[in-house]
Backbone as a ProteinNet text record, in pm:
[ID]
protein_1_A
[PRIMARY]
MTGSSSGLGRACALDLAQQGFRVLAGVRSGADGEALRQAAPGGAVHPLILDVTDDETVATAAAQAADLVGPTGLWGLVNNAGVVVSAPLECVPLDELRRQLDINVVGQVRVIQAFLPLLRRARGRIVNVTSGLGSLALPYMGPYAASQFAKEAVSDALRRELRPFGVSVSIVQPGAIWTPIWDKTREGALGNLDRADRGVADLYRTTFVNFLGGNEALARASRTTTGDFAAAVREALTAARPKTRYPIGADVKKARLMLRLLPTSAFDKQLAPIVTPPAATAGEPVATTR
[TERTIARY]
-41.8	-92.6	32	68.5	140.6	60.2	134.8	75.3	-65.1	-45.6	-169.2	-188.9	-96.3	-104	-227.4	-280.5	-375.8	-466.3	-572.4	-623.8	-679.1	-659.5	-743.2	-671	-546.8	-494.6	-525.6	-543.7	-607	-754.6	-821.6	-958.5	-999.3	-889.2	-910.3	-854.7	-754.1	-694.5	-803.4	-859.9	-959	-1081	-1129.2	-1226.1	-1208	-1095	-1043.7	-1047.6	-999	-997.9	-1134.6	-1241.1	-1366.7	-1420.2	-1383.8	-1447.7	-1372.6	-1289	-1229.6	-1071.9	-1029.1	-898.8	-792	-663.2	-578.3	-474.3	-485.2	-401.8	-250	-176.1	-11	-5.7	-22.3	-30.2	102.4	151.5	247	264	331.1	335.1	472.3	468	625.1	656.3	577	616.9	567.7	610.5	543.7	395.6	412.3	291.2	178.5	202.5	97.4	44.1	147	102.5	23.8	48	-35.5	-160.1	-166.9	-300.5	-373.7	-344.4	-406.8	-449.7	-396	-390.2	-509.5	-529.2	-625.8	-757.4	-750.4	-870.6	-938.3	-859.7	-914	-948.5	-1057.3	-1092.1	-980.1	-994.6	-860.9	-793.6	-670.3	-574.1	-583.2	-673.6	-677.4	-598.2	-509.6	-408.7	-294.6	-189.2	-49.5	57.8	65.2	167.1	298.4	347.3	489	552	676.8	742.2	793.1	735.9	764.3	792.7	906.4	934.9	959.2	868.6	897.4	1019.3	1088.5	1204.9	1317.5	1305.4	1430.7	1440.1	1541.9	1555.2	1552.1	1604.6	1615.9	1485	1406.6	1274.4	1173.7	1181.7	1134.5	1153.7	1277.2	1336.2	1300.6	1297.4	1266	1117.8	1016.6	881	854.6	921.1	894.8	925	1028.9	1051.3	975.2	942	847.9	702.4	663	544.1	539.5	663.3	683.4	652.7	728.3	693.1	560.5	488.1	343.8	259.2	282.2	199.1	221.6	343.9	370.6	385.2	374.4	390.3	265	156.8	55.3	86	178.2	193.1	79.5	106.6	35.6	-69.8	-204.2	-301.6	-301.2	-277.8	-283.7	-165.3	-133.4	-48	-105.4	-132.4	-190.9	-110.3	-43.1	42.1	-30.5	-55.3	-117.4	-51.4	80.1	179.9	187.6	195.4	231.7	220.9	259	278.4	231.6	187.8	149.7	248	307.9	412.3	337.2	309.2	236.6	295.8	308.2	386	384.8	392.5	416.2	541.7	570.5	695.8	787.9	804.8	922.8	947.5	887.7	910.1	937.4	922.7	934.5	1061.5	1121.8	1240	1283.3	1407.3	1420.6	1441.5	1472.1	1479.7	1337.8	1233.4	1091.5	1044	1087.4	1040.3	1120.1	1238.9	1297.7	1226.5	1163.4	1113	977.8	905.9	762.4	784.8	889.8	902.6	955.8	1042.1	1103.4	988.7	911	789.1	684.2	616.1	503.9	554.2	672	698.7	799.3	927.8	1047.3	1008.6	971	893.7	823.2	724.2	637.6	685.4	780	870	946.1	1002.9	1072.7	980.1	869.8	798.8	721.5	694.3	646.7	760	870.4	995.4	1016.3	999.9	1036.5	912.9	782.8	675.8	631.8	682.2	636.2	662	754.5	774.4	658	614.8	488.2	382	344.3	242.5	221.7	340.3	357.4	296.6	353.2	293.4	164.1	110.1	-39.1	-141	-61.4	-133.3	-220.9	-171.7	-236.4	-253.1	-279	-299.4	-268.3	-210.2	-156.1	-272.8	-267.1	-373.8	-283.7	-263.1	-176.9	-277.8	-260.2	-339	-284.1	-361.6	-311.4	-398.1	-461.9	-528.4	-616.7	-730.2	-781.2	-689.2	-581.3	-468.6	-367.5	-389.7	-320.9	-335.9	-422.9	-435.2	-460.9	-449.6	-488.6	-375.9	-319	-220.1	-267.5	-329.6	-379.9	-271	-277.5	-172	-129.8	-8.8	31.7	38.8	2.6	-0.5	100.4	183.1	276.9	365.2	435.7	510.7	418.9	305	221.5	154.9	119.3	56.7	165.3	272.4	406.7	401	398.1	423.7	291.1	186.3	70.7	83.5	99.6	100.9	213.3	326.2	425.9	377.1	309.8	250.8	150.7	80.6	3.1	57.1	163	233.4	310.6	357.5	415.1	337.5	204.9	82.1	85.8	49.8	25.8	109.5	247.5	343.4	358.7	341.4	352.6	215.4	99.7	-8	20.7	99.4	114.7	231.2	320.7	437.6	393	305.7	256.8	151	101.6	0.9	10.1	109.8	153.6	152.8	172	202.2	75.2	-36.6	-162	-176.8	-111.9	-84.9	-143.1	-275.9	-346.5	-316.2	-301.7	-284.8	-387.4	-460.7	-547.7	-518.3	-568.1	-551.5	-677.1	-660	-759.5	-725.9	-839.1	-821	-907.5	-886.6	-962.3	-951.8	-1059.1	-1103.2	-1089.8	-1142.2	-1118.6	-1174.2	-1125.1	-1185.7	-1120.6	-1206.7	-1128.8	-1072	-940.5	-877.7	-763.1	-675.1	-565.1	-472.1	-456.5	-343.4	-351.6	-491	-515.7	-450.4	-448.3	-369.2	-233.4	-176.7	-27.4	10.3	-75.5	-66.1	-60.8	-132.7	-129	-22.1	17.6	132.4	272.6	289.4	410.4	406	290.8	259.2	324.9	271	321.2	461.2	503.1	659.2	732.1	672.2	769.8	768.4	667.6	654.2	742.8	758.4	836.2	975.9	1033.2	1158.2	1202	1121.8	1136	1197	1257	1303.7	1174.5	1191.3	1062	1000.6	1075.9	1022.7	957.6	993.5	952	825.7	819.9	723.6	583.4	624.6	529.9	428.9	488.4	435.3	309.9	323.3	242.6	133.5	187.2	145.1	-18.3	-91.3	-235.4	-298.6	-281.9	-342.2	-323.7	-198	-166.5	-233.7	-234.6	-319.1	-464.9	-498.3	-652.8	-683.7	-602.4	-605.5	-595.4	-518	-515.9	-628.3	-696.8	-818.7	-937.8	-955	-1038.3	-1047.7	-924.7	-903.3	-951.6	-945.6	-954.6	-1133.5	-1172.6	-1315.1	-1381.4	-1349.7	-1413.6	-1374.6	-1251.6	-1263.9	-1353	-1353	-1456.1	-1598.9	-1645.3	-1782.7	-1775	-1699.1	-1715.6	-1787.9	-1878.8	-1950.8	-1886.6	-1773.7	-1676.9	-1627.8	-1609.4	-1569.5	-1455	-1422.5	-1300.5	-1360.6	-1477.8	-1561.5	-1565.1	-1590.3	-1610.4	-1465	-1362.4	-1230.7	-1194.4	-1224.4	-1224.2	-1305.7	-1435.6	-1508.6	-1446.8	-1384.1	-1314.3	-1176.9	-1113.9	-993.6	-1043.3	-1145.6	-1205.6	-1248.8	-1305.9	-1360.6	-1245.6	-1145.7	-1018.5	-944.9	-961	-888	-980.2	-1137.5	-1210.3	-1292.1	-1300.7	-1374.9	-1313.6	-1416.5	-1356.4	-1288	-1316.7	-1250.1	-1222.2	-1121.1	-1089.7	-1084.4	-1145.1	-1102	-992.1	-933.8	-802.9	-801.7	-906.5	-912.4	-1049.7	-1022.2	-1156.6	-1152.6	-1223.6	-1236.4	-1331	-1289.9	-1382.4	-1409.4	-1556.8	-1589.2	-1622.9	-1741.5	-1811.4	-1677.9	-1599.1	-1495.2	-1417.5	-1378.7	-1288.2	-1347	-1483.7	-1552.7	-1584.2	-1599.6	-1630.8	-1498.6	-1393	-1263.8	-1226.6	-1257.7	-1205.5	-1308.2	-1411.5	-1519.8	-1458.7	-1434.2	-1400.5	-1275.8	-1166.8	-1046.3	-1071.8	-1178.3	-1192.4	-1264	-1368.4	-1449.7	-1407.1	-1320.2	-1253.8	-1103.4	-1076.9	-943.6	-865.1	-730.5	-641.5	-649.7	-666.6	-681.6	-809	-929	-1048.4	-1038.6	-960.8	-963.4	-853.2	-764.6	-679.3	-747.2	-852.6	-928.7	-1029	-1063.1	-1146.4	-1053.3	-934.6	-853.4	-782.9	-799.5	-717.6	-775.3	-884.1	-913.7	-831.8	-759.2	-701.2	-570.3	-532.7	-408.6	-418.3	-528.7	-562	-593.5	-488.7	-536.1	-654.6	-739.1	-852	-815.9	-884.4	-882.8	-935.6	-883.3	-967	-1046.6	-1001.4	-1064.4	-1035	-1131.4	-1090.6	-1000.6	-890	-785.7	-663.7	-696.6	-587.2	-490.2	-358.6	-280.5	-334.1	-300	-324.1	-207.2	-254.9	-141.1	-78	45.4	96.2	187.3	170	242	147.3	179.3	83	62.5
-1781.8	-1674.1	-1673	-1573.3	-1549.4	-1548	-1579.9	-1591	-1658.3	-1787.7	-1862	-1963.4	-1956.2	-2042.4	-2008.9	-1895.3	-1855.7	-1722.8	-1716.8	-1579.7	-1561.5	-1427.3	-1408.4	-1478	-1526.5	-1598.1	-1732.8	-1817.7	-1947.1	-1958.9	-1839.7	-1823.4	-1821.3	-1731.9	-1715.5	-1803.6	-1881.1	-1996.6	-2108	-2137.6	-2222.2	-2207.2	-2085.5	-2020.6	-2047.3	-2013.2	-2022.2	-2161.3	-2271.9	-2388	-2444.4	-2390.5	-2443.5	-2397	-2279.8	-2234.4	-2299.8	-2370.3	-2449.1	-2401.1	-2327.2	-2268.5	-2365.7	-2393.7	-2465.7	-2362.1	-2381.9	-2269.8	-2306.8	-2245.7	-2273.9	-2173.1	-2234.6	-2152.9	-2157	-2008.3	-2006.3	-2011.8	-2096.5	-2108.6	-2116.5	-2083.7	-2106.7	-2233.7	-2298.3	-2436.9	-2571	-2657.1	-2791.6	-2824.9	-2804.8	-2857.4	-2750.6	-2623.1	-2526.5	-2581.3	-2610	-2658.4	-2783.9	-2884.5	-3019.4	-2987.3	-2903.7	-2859.6	-2778.3	-2713.9	-2643.9	-2731.6	-2821.4	-2920	-3012.1	-3066.3	-3163	-3078.3	-2954.5	-2874.4	-2841.6	-2857.9	-2808.2	-2920.4	-2912.6	-3004.5	-3090.3	-3219	-3298.8	-3251.7	-3221.2	-3189.1	-3034.6	-2963	-2825.6	-2717.2	-2756.8	-2669.6	-2733.8	-2679.6	-2725.1	-2635.6	-2672.3	-2584.7	-2556.3	-2439.2	-2399.4	-2340.7	-2386.8	-2312.1	-2182.9	-2075	-1943.6	-1826.7	-1789.4	-1678.9	-1549.1	-1474.2	-1344	-1250	-1284.9	-1195.8	-1278.9	-1424.9	-1493	-1516.5	-1467.6	-1495.3	-1633.9	-1723.1	-1862.8	-1918	-1919.3	-1977.3	-1907.5	-1773.1	-1732.4	-1760.4	-1772.6	-1852.1	-1975.5	-2072.6	-2216.2	-2212.8	-2148.8	-2128.2	-2110.8	-2000.4	-1984.9	-2057.3	-2142	-2235.3	-2373.2	-2398.5	-2524.3	-2470.9	-2346.9	-2279	-2317	-2289.6	-2292.5	-2459.6	-2529.5	-2682.6	-2707.6	-2667.7	-2695.9	-2640.2	-2538.3	-2446.9	-2483.9	-2493.4	-2564	-2432.3	-2441.7	-2328.5	-2231	-2270.7	-2186.8	-2047.2	-2066.7	-1963.9	-1948	-1842.5	-1837.6	-1729.1	-1763.5	-1672.6	-1544.8	-1579.8	-1490	-1482	-1359.9	-1377.1	-1294.7	-1336.3	-1271.3	-1262.5	-1118.1	-1096	-1069.3	-1154.9	-1140.8	-1130.3	-1194.4	-1194.7	-1083.6	-1065.6	-913.6	-932.1	-818.5	-835.8	-698.8	-663	-542.1	-497.8	-399.3	-346.8	-214.3	-214.3	-103.8	-58.2	73.1	148.9	293.2	380.1	517.4	528.9	632.1	618.2	624.7	724.2	748.5	623.5	533.2	398.6	267.8	307.7	174	130.4	17.1	-36.6	-26.5	7.8	46.1	-105.1	-213.7	-347.5	-389.3	-329	-382.7	-302.9	-179.5	-112.2	-146.2	-202.6	-270.5	-384.8	-470.9	-618.3	-555.7	-464.9	-424	-389.7	-313	-262.6	-402.2	-472.8	-596.7	-704.6	-727.5	-828.5	-743.9	-621.1	-582.8	-507.1	-462.9	-383.2	-452	-475.6	-507.5	-681.5	-741.6	-889.6	-916.1	-807.2	-836.2	-791.4	-709.1	-673.3	-807.1	-879.6	-978.4	-1094	-1119.7	-1216	-1177.1	-1045.6	-1014.7	-1037.8	-987.6	-999.1	-1138	-1254.7	-1372.4	-1427.6	-1396.4	-1477.3	-1385.5	-1263	-1189.6	-1264.8	-1355.7	-1406	-1513	-1592.8	-1660.8	-1593	-1485.9	-1401.2	-1327.4	-1295.2	-1228.3	-1330.5	-1450.1	-1577	-1581.3	-1573.5	-1601.2	-1469.2	-1364	-1221	-1232.5	-1261	-1268.7	-1152.1	-1183.8	-1058	-1085.1	-949	-939.2	-880.2	-941.4	-868	-863.4	-718.4	-699.7	-648	-706.5	-696.7	-568.7	-480.1	-356.2	-346.3	-211.4	-239.1	-94.6	-75.4	47.3	150.2	101.2	209.6	227.6	212	229.6	390.9	443.5	578.6	657.3	604	682.7	630.4	726.8	696.5	719.2	622.9	644.5	671.8	730.8	742.3	604.1	570.7	443.9	348.8	369.6	268.5	311.6	398.1	472.4	359.5	257	172	71.6	26.2	-65.6	44	171.8	245.9	294	311.6	338	229	115.2	-13	-13.9	6.3	-1.3	122.2	233.3	345.8	292.9	252.2	224.6	116.1	30.6	-107.7	-47.8	64.2	120.5	200.4	266.5	326.2	229.8	121.6	4.3	-37.1	-64.1	-117.5	-25.3	110.2	202.5	197.4	212.8	213.4	94.9	-28.4	-157.6	-168.8	-117.9	-147.6	-45.8	49.4	135.2	85.7	6.7	-32.1	-164.7	-257.7	-379.9	-362.9	-251.4	-245.2	-292.2	-283.9	-315	-460.5	-528.5	-672.5	-762.4	-663.2	-730.7	-787.5	-753.9	-799.5	-693.1	-720.6	-623.2	-630.2	-507.1	-503.8	-438.6	-506.5	-461.2	-483.6	-372.3	-362.5	-388.3	-480.7	-525.4	-450.5	-375.5	-305	-330.3	-442	-490.9	-398.5	-371.7	-304.1	-406.3	-369.8	-453.8	-586.2	-670.5	-821.4	-902.4	-975.8	-1053.9	-1182.4	-1180	-1301.3	-1306.8	-1425.4	-1443	-1326.4	-1246.5	-1145.3	-1039.8	-1023.8	-918.1	-975.3	-1096.5	-1124.3	-1111	-1149.3	-1105.6	-991.8	-882.3	-761.9	-704.6	-712.8	-686.3	-725.2	-851	-900.3	-831.3	-805	-740.1	-596.6	-524.9	-391.9	-367.1	-446.4	-418	-431.1	-548.8	-573.9	-465.2	-398.1	-267.8	-175.1	-145.9	-44.9	-58.6	-188.8	-232	-221.8	-219.3	-209.3	-59.4	19.8	175.8	226.7	338.8	379.9	402.2	376.1	368.1	510.4	599.7	760.5	792	750.3	777.8	709.4	576	487.5	531.4	586.2	599	737.7	796.2	926.1	888.1	768.1	727.5	587.5	522.2	406.4	400.8	499.2	500.6	491.1	589.2	604.5	501.9	450.2	344.7	225	170.3	62.7	79.7	187.6	200	195.8	245.3	256.1	91.4	-7.7	-138.3	-198.2	-178.9	-230.6	-192.2	-64.6	9	-71.9	-91.9	-165.2	-304.3	-360	-509.9	-505.7	-417.2	-411.7	-378.7	-293.7	-275.8	-379.2	-461.3	-584.5	-715.4	-700.2	-823.5	-770.7	-633.9	-607.8	-601.3	-607.3	-573.2	-657.2	-628.1	-736.1	-788.7	-716.3	-748.9	-906.7	-999.3	-1118	-1171.5	-1287.3	-1345.3	-1370.3	-1405.5	-1429	-1334.5	-1204.9	-1079.2	-1059.5	-1089.4	-1046.4	-1158.1	-1285.8	-1400.1	-1340.2	-1291.5	-1272.6	-1163.9	-1056.4	-938.7	-1001.9	-1086.6	-1135.9	-1223.7	-1298.4	-1375	-1280.2	-1180.3	-1079	-1015.5	-979.1	-923.8	-1043.2	-1166.8	-1257.5	-1321.2	-1282.3	-1342.8	-1229.9	-1106.1	-1005.2	-996.3	-958.7	-920.2	-808	-694.8	-581.9	-559.5	-605.7	-571.8	-464	-415.5	-274.7	-241.3	-149.1	-76.8	-107.1	-79.4	-70.7	-173	-250	-318.5	-288.4	-179.1	-145.3	-247.9	-309.1	-413	-347.3	-320.2	-297.1	-157.5	-111.8	6.2	87.5	40.2	122.8	189.2	103.3	157.6	266.4	243.1	326.6	455.5	445.8	569.4	648.2	585.9	663.4	734.8	663.3	712.1	840.8	834.5	960.8	1045.9	1031.8	1140.8	1210.4	1123.9	1190.2	1270	1233.1	1313.3	1449.7	1456.8	1560.7	1672.6	1611.6	1690.2	1729.6	1858.4	1932	1842.4	1837.2	1759.4	1817.7	1914.5	1961.8	1918	1922.8	1870.4	1716.6	1652.6	1490.2	1479.5	1548.6	1518.9	1548	1636.8	1663.7	1554.4	1480.6	1362.8	1257.7	1253.5	1147.7	1189.6	1328.8	1367.4	1264.2	1237.6	1171.7	1024.7	971.8	865	885.8	1012.4	1053.6	1120.6	1162.5	1252	1168.4	1194.7	1098.6	1117.4	1030	1058.3	1077.3	1206	1238	1168.9	1084.3	999.2	1089.9	1202.1	1287.9	1438.9	1501.6	1642.1	1724	1781.4	1828.9	1747.3	1624.5	1538.1	1499.3	1461.1	1405.9	1278.2	1249.8	1093.5	1029.7	896.6	792.3	748.3	726.8	686.6	569.9	498.1	370.8	243	136	5.8	-31.1
-6	94.7	209.1	249.2	374.2	485	621.3	733.6	735.5	686.9	711.4	820.1	918.3	1042.1	1130.1	1153.2	1253	1208.5	1283.2	1269.1	1140.9	1074.3	958.7	839.9	829.6	723.3	748.7	847.3	837.5	790	841	800.2	644.2	601.3	468.2	358.2	401.9	346.5	338.3	442.1	438.9	356.5	361.9	286.4	127.1	101.9	-57.1	-94.5	-9.6	-50.8	-55.1	33.5	16.9	-112.4	-174.5	-301.4	-408.6	-390.9	-511.7	-540.5	-463.8	-511.3	-455.3	-499.2	-453	-388	-264	-177.9	-106.7	-158.2	-106	7.6	113.3	250.1	314.1	325.3	377.7	560.7	607.3	776.6	811.4	936.6	1001.9	1055.4	1066.1	1135.8	1055.7	1050	995.8	1077.9	1201.7	1288.4	1238	1206.1	1161.8	1043.2	950.1	812.7	812.8	891.7	900.9	959.2	1063.3	1116.3	1009.1	919.6	832.3	732.1	677.2	574.7	615.4	739.6	771.8	816.3	828.2	837	688.4	593.3	463.4	388.9	291.7	196.8	156.4	99.5	68.2	-29.2	0.7	-105.9	-129.5	-75	-132.9	-65.4	18.9	87.3	90.5	27	32.5	124.1	244.4	319.4	272.6	274.5	230.8	364.6	393.7	518	475.8	521.5	471.7	571.8	606.6	696.5	627.3	627.7	518.4	540.8	669.1	686.4	646.1	585.2	571.2	409.6	361.8	206.9	170.7	231.2	193.7	211.7	314.2	306.9	196.3	179.8	69.4	-50	-103.1	-218.7	-231.4	-134.3	-158.4	-170	-100.2	-109.5	-262	-315.8	-453.1	-546	-514.4	-628.4	-606.8	-479.8	-463.7	-531.8	-526	-589.9	-739.6	-809.3	-938.3	-974	-908.1	-967.2	-938.5	-839.8	-807.8	-916.9	-964.9	-1060.8	-1207	-1222.5	-1361.4	-1480.6	-1598.5	-1679.9	-1685.2	-1624.8	-1614.2	-1528.2	-1420.5	-1336.2	-1221.6	-1149.1	-1019.3	-1041.1	-987.6	-1009.8	-908.1	-796.9	-684.9	-584.5	-526.2	-402.6	-312	-167.3	-79	14.4	53.6	137.8	278.8	373.3	503.3	591.8	612.4	734.4	792.8	926.6	988.8	1120.5	1199.8	1347.9	1388.5	1498.5	1565.2	1669.2	1651.3	1763.9	1816.4	1925.2	1988.4	2119.5	2118.8	2248.7	2213.3	2311.1	2295.9	2211.4	2104.7	2019.8	2104.8	2227.3	2311.4	2378.7	2400.9	2451.6	2345.9	2239.1	2142.3	2150.4	2164.1	2165.7	2024.5	1969.6	1838.6	1765.5	1844.8	1777.8	1727.8	1807	1808.6	1668.8	1655.5	1561.5	1418.8	1413	1307.5	1256.2	1358.9	1335.1	1292.4	1340.2	1267.6	1128	1069.3	927.8	871.8	921.7	843.3	803.6	899	857.7	779.8	826.9	773.9	642.2	611.7	474.8	389.2	458.2	371.2	354.5	430	426.8	308	305.1	193.5	61.3	57.5	-77.8	-110.7	-30.9	-56.7	-125.7	-51.5	-119.7	-238.6	-284.2	-413.8	-498.1	-477.9	-579.9	-626.1	-510.7	-553.9	-641.7	-608.8	-673	-801	-823.2	-946.7	-1075.3	-1096.4	-1234.5	-1254.9	-1125.7	-1160.9	-1184.7	-1103.1	-1138.9	-1263.8	-1319.3	-1471.2	-1561.6	-1545	-1649.1	-1649.6	-1538.8	-1533	-1535.9	-1566.1	-1544.3	-1414.3	-1311.6	-1194.7	-1093.2	-982.6	-891.7	-768.4	-700.3	-574.5	-482.5	-366.7	-261.6	-153	-100.5	-3.3	116.4	242.5	360.6	459.5	462.5	530	660.1	678.7	800.3	788.4	882.3	879.4	936.4	988.1	1031.5	907.7	791.2	676	636.8	695.7	644.6	779.5	900.5	1014.4	1143.4	1186.4	1282.4	1406.8	1488.6	1631.7	1720.4	1822.5	1929.5	1969.2	2001.9	2071.7	1961.2	1844.9	1736.5	1633	1663.4	1570.9	1479.6	1539.9	1470.9	1386.9	1421	1322	1231.4	1253.6	1165.4	1037.2	1088.3	996.9	910.6	954.1	845	760.2	802.3	710.9	629.4	654.5	567	458.1	492.7	410.6	313.6	360.5	288.4	167.7	205.3	127.9	1.6	54	-65.1	-158.8	-111.5	-175.2	-288.6	-232.9	-313.9	-439.3	-417.3	-496.8	-606.9	-558.6	-650.9	-744.6	-678.2	-760.4	-843.7	-799.8	-896.6	-1028	-1020.8	-1152.6	-1227.9	-1163.5	-1207.7	-1316.5	-1256.2	-1293	-1395.8	-1399.6	-1527	-1650.7	-1722.5	-1827.9	-1839	-1741.7	-1743.3	-1711.2	-1674.1	-1660.3	-1513.2	-1426.6	-1266.2	-1211.7	-1147.3	-1069.5	-919.8	-857	-715.4	-654.3	-537.2	-453.6	-300.7	-236	-93.7	0.4	79.5	189.4	300	367.2	480.3	582.9	689	770.1	884.1	946.3	1090.6	1213.9	1314.9	1437.5	1415.7	1437.6	1420.5	1540.7	1613.8	1719.7	1682	1704.1	1644.1	1766.5	1765	1870	1884.6	1757.9	1758.9	1865.3	1913.7	2010.4	2152.4	2187.9	2295	2294.4	2185.9	2156.7	2171.4	2091.3	2089.9	2218.4	2316.8	2459.4	2540.4	2532	2582.1	2543.7	2424.7	2345.8	2388.3	2403.8	2431.1	2552.5	2653.9	2795.8	2814.8	2743.1	2747.8	2696.4	2586.8	2536.5	2640.4	2711.9	2813.2	2913.4	2973.4	3064.3	3034.5	2894.8	2862.4	2857.7	2868.4	2861.2	2991.4	3021.1	3137.2	3217.7	3356	3410.5	3433.2	3457.3	3472.5	3347.8	3227	3119.9	3071.3	3095.5	3093.7	3186.2	3296.6	3380.8	3339.2	3242.7	3201.6	3111.8	3049.2	2968.7	3012.3	3134.8	3157	3172.7	3239	3269.7	3143.6	3062.4	2941	2829.3	2842.8	2746.6	2777.5	2927.7	2966.7	2916.7	2953.7	2915.1	2750.1	2686.8	2549.6	2503.3	2545.8	2515.6	2545.5	2672.1	2720.3	2628.4	2595.1	2510.3	2380.6	2328.7	2166.7	2160.1	2272.9	2307	2312.5	2390.6	2389.3	2262.2	2201.4	2062.2	1969.8	1978.5	1890.4	1927.3	2052.6	2103.1	2069.9	2076.5	2015.9	1869.1	1802.8	1653.5	1590.2	1481.4	1438	1293.9	1264.8	1162.6	1184.2	1087	1129.4	1033.6	1070.2	977.2	852.7	855.1	710.2	627.6	679.7	604.9	538	617.7	559.2	450.5	463.9	353.5	235.8	249.3	136.5	43.7	136.7	52.8	-40.6	25	-30.6	-140.5	-141.5	-256.3	-347.7	-318.6	-412.6	-521	-421.4	-502	-602.4	-570.1	-655.5	-758.7	-758.1	-859.8	-920.4	-889	-958.3	-1113.3	-1175.5	-1333.1	-1340.6	-1242.9	-1212.4	-1090.2	-1012.9	-879.7	-838.7	-735.7	-670	-629.2	-609.7	-570.4	-422.8	-354.2	-197.6	-141.2	-61.8	18.1	160.9	208.9	338.4	408.9	497.9	593.7	721.9	738.6	871.7	894.3	979.9	1001.1	1027.7	1114.4	1193.9	1088.3	973.4	905.2	803.6	757.8	667.4	746.9	866.3	953.3	970.7	1000.6	981.1	872.4	739	595.4	588.4	613.6	610.9	677.4	818.5	904.9	858.4	808.8	761.9	630.5	550	436.6	465.2	576.7	614.5	721.5	802.3	924.5	895.8	913.7	908.4	1000.7	993.2	1076.5	1225.9	1262.1	1378.5	1457.1	1374.2	1438.8	1461.3	1370.6	1397.1	1514	1531.8	1641.5	1796.2	1783.7	1908.8	1932.8	1818.8	1844.1	1918.2	1901.3	1940.2	2075.3	2106.8	2249	2364.4	2382.4	2508.6	2517.7	2406.4	2422.7	2510.3	2498	2562.5	2660.1	2724.8	2839	2962	3058.7	3172.4	3246.8	3285.4	3345.8	3493.2	3551.7	3683.2	3780.4	3856.8	3967.8	4050.6	4115.4	4177	4142.8	4118.5	4086.1	4166.8	4125.8	4176.1	4243.2	4209.7	4279.7	4166.7	4188.8	4071.3	4026	3912	3844.5	3873.2	3936.7	3978.8	3823.6	3831.6	3708.2	3704.3	3825.3	3861.2	3851.5	3835.5	3846.9	3979.1
[MASK]
++++++++++++++++++++++++++++++++++++++++++++++++++++++++++++++++++++++++++++++++++++++++++++++++++++++++++++++++++++++++++++++++++++++++++++++++++++++++++++++++++++++++++++++++++++++++++++++++++++++++++++++++++++++++++++++++++++++++++++++++++++++++++++++++++++++++++++++++++++++++++++++++++

């Protein structure tokens, strides 16, 4: 499993360990790995230093995994590592857009390529974690949505290509779940806006800041838990016939239904309030600076 240091990945790694799996947990640092190892049942979690953007660490982790699993191969690969880049597209620093795609898309393919020989040997399973935004591009979430749309496409192609080898590919689509990633997302998002030209950034500032606050409020109020996510991953790894997609949370299921039922223009109207500046007083201009 990639991205096991914190949040959803950590919760899922510990859940699988408690269910009797031996988890090879991809982490970015030795300290994160040791903390995870100590939190798991004895010997059930084996941390691997793995940065999905780095060829060397991915190759080394795959070689270590081969030594650990032996000739039977690897039962499952859970691609959970990811970041969230949020900003109005006009304001997104291009290096941040590249980072978003490198981690969430290219990095996932890099890991899959490295571990596929072990998965083929076991006729194992790939579980790719996307998002409720894997089919819905919200305003101000363009970079993240683009990466998740791409990961959905990669997963579909991969599922069809690997069918002859008996390797299944499932997608887990979590909705809003409160984890430490939300604090990182807000900090990074405001930093992205501050890097943009002041005049351009001020066109979006009020609605963007309101959007970030609204998103956090929804996540805090969400009844979907890290346990729900872990249960979906576990099912994808253990079901006799794993599903193609596992949507998690009422928000994801509602969005999927609306996308099916509403024409695009109607759905755009549903999202219009996100980008509409609230008038503090009728007839007065809206302040756009902090």
